[in-house]
N, C-alpha and C positions, 0 to 999 in steps of 0.2 A: 342636198344630195342626201339619197337613200343610203343607209347604213344598216347589215344586217348581220348577225354572227349564224355563224354556219357550224352543225353540230352534228355528228352522228355515231353511232354504238358501231358502225363499221370499222372505226378507227380508235386508236388508243386515247381513253378520255385524258383530258389536259393533268398535268403532274406539277401545275404550277398554277400562278397568277397569270392565264392567258386562255384565249379561246383557239378551237379548233383551226379558224378563218374566220375572216371578216369582210365580207361583199360591201364594196363602196361604188355604191352607180353598177357598171358593167366589169368589175375589175374585182380579184378575190386576193387575198394577202392570205398566204398560206404559210402558217406556224411551222415549226422545224419537228420533223417527225423522225423519230429513231425506232428501232428495230421490236418496239415490243407487240407482242401479240395483244390485239385488243381483249378476246376473250377471256386472257389468262392475265394479260397486264404485266409480263413475265419478258425478259430480252429471251429471243431467238438466239441458238449459238453459233456460231461461226458467222464470220463475214459476208460470204454469199447470202446464208439465209438472212442476214440484217439488210443486205442491200436489197432481196428481194420485198422482205417484209415493210422495209420503209417505202418503195415504190407503190405498193399493196395499200398501204396507210395512205400516202397522198392521192392514189387513185382516189380511195372511198371518199376522203373530204373532198376532192375535186368533182366527183360526182354528186354529192350532194348539195352543192352549189349550184347545181344545173348546169355545169360546164363538163366536157371533156379532156382527158390528156393532154390531148393535140392542140387544145386550148392556153397551155400552158406557155406563160413567153419568157420569162425567167425562170431558172432553178439555180439555185447555192445549195452544193455538196461541200459537205464538212466532213474530212477525214484524219484518224488518228494515225494510219498510216498512208502518204501517198503512194506506196508500194502497188495500194489494191486500185487504184486509178485504172488499169487495163481493165480489170473485173467489172468497176462502175460502168465502163464503156461498152461493153459486152452484154451486161444485165439491161443497160439504158434502152438498147438496140432493139429490145424484144417489146419495149414499152410505148418507144415513139417510131414515127414514122417523118420522114423529111417532108418541111423543112423542120429543123429540129428548134429546138426553143433557144434562147442565149442561155449561156449557162457560164460560172465560175467553179472552179476546186479546190479549196480551201485545207489547207493543212494544219490542224490544232494539235493542241497536247492533252486534250480531255474533252468527254461530252459526257451530259448525264446520265446515271444509270451506268458507266462504264462501256455505254454504247461503242461502236467501232466506227459507226458513220451517222450522219444526220441530215437532211434536208430541207430545206423550203424554197417557197418559189412565188410567182404573181402569176395569176391566172386574167386573160380580159375574154370575156365573153361575149361570142358575136353578137352584133342588134339584131 
């Protein structure tokens, strides 16, 4: 099976031993994205700005893979405060149209760089 690494300067560079995404056949496995501004590699301020930045970062990686945002089959959302769940839903509705991807929202104690939200996912590129 054909395996390739997805990399774009439109999303933050990896801050550890991982790739932004790995494409295997028609499936793309997205690494977690936090609210880092790709130009400055600094965290944007506040939960709303971080959620938006995470979606923008994911979108950049998805597009670099040759897919579109609506090709995301599964999205995992990690929040340090599940009280922000409604805000995630409201902002997610700006980026996705029905049918929505499968999704999990998980409360966590902490995230890298003191991020408030992180997301990863799986993309299925149409044949």
